[in-house]
VEXBA-880152 format. One line per field, with one value per residue (C-alpha): residue in one letter; x, y, z; residue number from 1. Coordinates in steps of 0.02 Angstrom, whole numbers. Each point is the difference from the previous one (the first is absolute). Layout:
<atoms>
res [a ...]
x [X ...]
y [Y ...]
z [Z ...]
n [NUM ...]
</atoms>
This chain:
<atoms>
res [x x x x x x x x x x x x x x x x x x x x x x x x x x x x x x x x x x x x x x x x x x x x x x x x x x x x x x x x x x x x x x x x x x x x x x x x x x x x x x x x x x x x x x x x x x x x x x x x x x x x x x x x x x x x x x x x x x x x x x x x x x x x x x x x x x x x x x x x x x x x x x x x x x x x x x x x x x x x x x x x x x x x x x x x x x x x x x x x x x x x x x x x x x x x x x x x x x x x x x x x x x x x x x x x x x x x x x x x x x x x x x x x x x x x x x x x x x x x x x x x x x x x x x x x x x x x x x x x x x x x x x x x x x x x x x x x x x x x x x x x x x x x x x x x x x x x x x x x x x x x x x x x x x x x x x x x x x x x x x x x x x x x x x x x x x x x x x x x x x x x x x x x x x x x x x x x x x x x x x x x x x x x x x x x x x x x x x]
x [-1616 88 110 28 154 60 189 99 39 -172 -153 19 -143 46 -91 -17 24 -71 -143 -8 155 -90 -93 156 104 149 19 -30 150 104 -26 98 151 91 -17 -30 -131 -74 4 -97 -148 -4 27 11 -131 15 102 -46 160 2 77 85 -5 -145 -114 50 -41 -171 -29 47 -85 -160 6 47 -169 -103 -18 6 151 -38 157 -57 -175 59 121 -143 -121 120 97 -119 -113 -160 -85 121 53 132 94 65 76 -97 -193 -39 87 -92 -177 49 52 -156 -118 82 63 -119 147 -26 136 75 92 11 33 154 27 14 102 118 -5 52 135 67 8 87 129 35 -52 185 -12 -178 16 178 35 183 61 54 -169 -95 104 -31 -192 0 104 -77 -175 35 57 -132 -136 75 6 -197 -39 83 -72 175 36 168 -114 -89 114 -140 56 159 -92 -102 150 84 -139 -10 194 -6 -147 97 160 -91 -59 182 69 -105 39 179 5 -115 122 157 -66 -77 161 118 -123 68 169 -47 -190 11 49 -175 -91 149 19 -175 42 37 142 92 -21 78 136 40 13 104 130 -3 -17 -1 -56 170 56 -123 101 143 -99 -63 -169 -18 -34 -136 -92 -28 109 -131 -39 174 37 -138 42 184 -60 -122 125 114 -141 -107 -84 22 82 166 19 119 105 -80 -179 59 57 -159 -100 117 -37 -195 37 83 -152 -115 125 6 -196 -28 108 -86 -162 46 60 -159 -111 96 -9 -203 -17 92 -105 -162 30 44 -139 -144 43 -175 -38 163 -44 -174 28 191 116 -18 -181 -13 100 -89 -177 90 65 -172 -95 122 50 -6 -136 -102 16 -52 -157 -57 -147 57 -115 130 145 -71 -9 126 93 -149 -89 -12 -80 -122 -68 -9 -101 -115 -16 -40 -103 119 81 121 178 48 171 124 172 -35 -9 196 -8 68 -163 -97 119 -16 -179 -101 -80 -171 57 107 -146 -41 192 25 -153 54 188 -72 -83 154 117 -126 23 184 30 -109 112 169 -64 -107]
y [2706 77 -108 62 -72 39 15 33 172 50 -33 -33 18 -101 9 -170 26 -162 -67 -162 -68 -27 -153 -91 -30 -58 139 116 -84 12 184 25 -100 150 197 51 -120 48 189 -46 -75 118 180 100 125 88 -41 55 -9 -13 135 -112 -166 54 40 -169 -91 78 -39 -175 -32 77 -127 -150 51 23 182 129 127 178 36 -159 81 164 -68 -102 138 105 -136 -141 -60 76 -132 -143 -139 2 -157 -15 -150 -7 -41 114 142 -21 -5 168 85 -52 50 180 41 -82 -80 -173 -107 -157 -111 -187 -75 -93 121 148 -107 -33 186 63 -137 70 184 -52 -87 146 142 71 47 56 124 58 23 12 -161 77 90 -156 -102 122 3 -194 -16 130 -60 -191 42 116 -116 -151 106 45 -172 -67 160 33 155 54 55 -158 -86 -123 -114 -25 -46 -122 -89 21 -86 -142 -28 3 -136 -114 20 -50 -155 -43 38 -119 -145 28 23 -155 -95 43 -51 -172 -37 36 -64 -182 47 108 -26 80 175 10 36 92 138 38 168 -49 131 -46 -179 15 113 -130 -141 111 29 -167 -127 -175 -7 -63 182 88 -25 105 138 167 36 165 104 -110 -86 59 -70 -134 -69 -1 -110 -113 -33 -37 -120 -92 -7 -115 -130 17 -154 72 -98 35 115 27 155 14 -7 147 104 -17 47 130 89 -20 88 148 2 18 140 100 -20 48 160 50 -21 112 131 -17 24 167 59 -39 81 148 4 -17 144 118 -46 -57 76 -5 -172 -62 71 -78 -180 -5 -11 -175 -2 164 -63 -168 98 103 -148 -82 155 28 178 129 95 -160 -23 177 -3 -161 15 -44 -149 -65 33 -98 -160 18 -165 -97 -3 -201 2 137 -80 -163 67 97 -164 -101 130 -16 151 116 23 146 24 -40 73 132 -144 -15 195 16 84 -150 -121 73 8 -136 -130 64 195 -58 44 166 45 -52 100 162 -21 -36 165 87 -82 59 184 -14 -93 147 127 -87 -25 158]
z [-1777 138 116 194 77 180 7 147 -62 -57 -96 -195 -117 -163 -164 -89 -185 -73 89 -108 92 148 -81 -44 167 -94 -102 157 83 -140 -20 160 -51 -43 58 -178 -29 166 -51 -162 108 150 11 165 4 177 159 171 106 193 80 136 85 115 -152 -77 157 26 -187 21 170 -86 -140 125 109 -155 7 -142 46 -27 -109 -119 1 -59 -119 -80 -6 -99 -107 3 -141 -34 -91 -42 130 132 30 189 88 164 -4 153 -78 -160 92 109 -155 -92 140 41 -170 -110 -98 -82 62 -80 142 56 -163 -76 -129 130 112 -157 -51 187 -11 -175 74 154 -92 -115 125 -3 -187 16 133 -22 180 61 75 167 22 -40 131 136 -23 -12 149 101 -44 36 178 43 -60 81 172 -35 -45 157 111 49 86 108 126 27 119 67 -125 96 165 -99 -78 174 111 -143 20 185 19 -130 96 164 -89 -61 159 97 -127 -7 199 28 -124 84 174 -64 -96 147 129 -57 52 164 35 166 -69 -67 155 81 -146 -55 -105 -184 -21 154 -51 -168 74 131 -121 -124 141 76 -129 85 168 76 -22 110 156 -73 -84 74 -52 113 -166 -53 159 173 134 72 -180 -38 152 -26 -182 58 117 -115 -144 119 30 -166 -74 -190 -139 -59 -157 -135 -48 -169 83 132 -157 -90 163 26 -169 39 163 -105 -96 147 80 -154 -36 182 -13 -172 72 153 -126 -124 162 40 -195 20 162 -68 -157 100 121 -148 -118 130 168 63 -58 84 158 7 -38 -24 -138 -55 12 -92 -134 -22 -5 -150 -85 25 -76 -145 50 133 -102 -23 186 24 -99 86 134 189 -14 -140 102 141 -105 -126 -14 48 -153 -8 178 -54 -165 97 137 -118 -101 162 95 138 96 -105 60 116 -63 -121 -20 138 130 8 55 180 66 -63 69 174 14 83 -112 27 -61 -143 -117 72 1 -172 -61 86 -59 -175 5 60 -120 -143 48 26 -164 -89 83 -54 -171 -36]
n [1 2 3 4 5 6 7 8 9 10 11 12 13 14 15 16 17 18 19 20 21 22 23 24 25 26 27 28 29 30 31 32 33 34 35 36 37 38 39 40 41 42 43 44 45 46 47 48 49 50 51 52 53 54 55 56 57 58 59 60 61 62 63 64 65 66 67 68 69 70 71 72 73 74 75 76 77 78 79 80 81 82 83 84 85 86 87 88 89 90 91 92 93 94 95 96 97 98 99 100 101 102 103 104 105 106 107 108 109 110 111 112 113 114 115 116 117 118 119 120 121 122 123 124 125 126 127 128 129 130 131 132 133 134 135 136 137 138 139 140 141 142 143 144 145 146 147 148 149 150 151 152 153 154 155 156 157 158 159 160 161 162 163 164 165 166 167 168 169 170 171 172 173 174 175 176 177 178 179 180 181 182 183 184 185 186 187 188 189 190 191 192 193 194 195 196 197 198 199 200 201 202 203 204 205 206 207 208 209 210 211 212 213 214 215 216 217 218 219 220 221 222 223 224 225 226 227 228 229 230 231 232 233 234 235 236 237 238 239 240 241 242 243 244 245 246 247 248 249 250 251 252 253 254 255 256 257 258 259 260 261 262 263 264 265 266 267 268 269 270 271 272 273 274 275 276 277 278 279 280 281 282 283 284 285 286 287 288 289 290 291 292 293 294 295 296 297 298 299 300 301 302 303 304 305 306 307 308 309 310 311 312 313 314 315 316 317 318 319 320 321 322 323 324 325 326 327 328 329 330 331 332 333 334 335 336 337 338 339 340 341 342 343 344 345 346 347 348 349 350 351 352 353 354 355 356 357 358 359 360 361 362 363 364 365 366 367 368 369 370 371 372 373 374]
</atoms>
């Protein structure tokens, strides 16, 4: 019996000298305890070395996808068994070899698994490959195969857009929670300020600078607030009905204000980054629906290429899948728009024209996306 073993450096074909050992799993495991004992049981018949990492990746990808690599097919035609059996690890690969090369394959059994495990354990002594060369093949193939499995490519930068828009949405939620907490917390001390300063960032900066409301009269808020709002704030600070607050409370509120200010600045930087990325990767899509809507469409589709493959009707209702299936189930009208509703062209249209505008915009967006992707 011959044994086919797929290593990082190439295909190895071993000859099993004693078939009877396969019937006894314990003796089979003991046969691989040392290199000398393994050499008595297994002899290297042929070895097909890969030319480079690309060839190794191609072979590994073929095995992973259940295909027979051409180099392996030629190798088995020359060196493979003519009448006997061939032991292989993968059942799909064994079936392919049997169909194409008419070689009986033995696989998917405990003895084959133990045999492969023993060969892997003593592979260095059986193949006699230099250590540095073996490490180079293993490292190169592992990196290449990991990239292949993750479908990673340095040119595929739409992944960055998907991550950025997801982070932007999460930041908006966190910012809203933090800002509402600052307003509610400080509102016990200065409730009138909630209606005077409506902007969350201005509110956080004002609270951070002012501290307790009694200091408002002496403060200069010209860098933060408009003149009329500043004057109204100072007047209301003198007659506020809020409760007194301790310095320790002010310190904690101030730290929360720092978080709001920092996250707001980071969100602005992230939006600029996303805008530049979208203009570089999908300029036509950005022009049609805007950077944010375009990024959300790409993220919802999974990639720019997946979005480009989608028809205009799918682009139109992308993001409204639940409403679509609910409408189909209850036999009501299907939704006219999904994420594309947030585009400026749809938002500016009259309510009765929004469906038509979204349909036309989806058609143009589908063409723009294909131009960007292909």
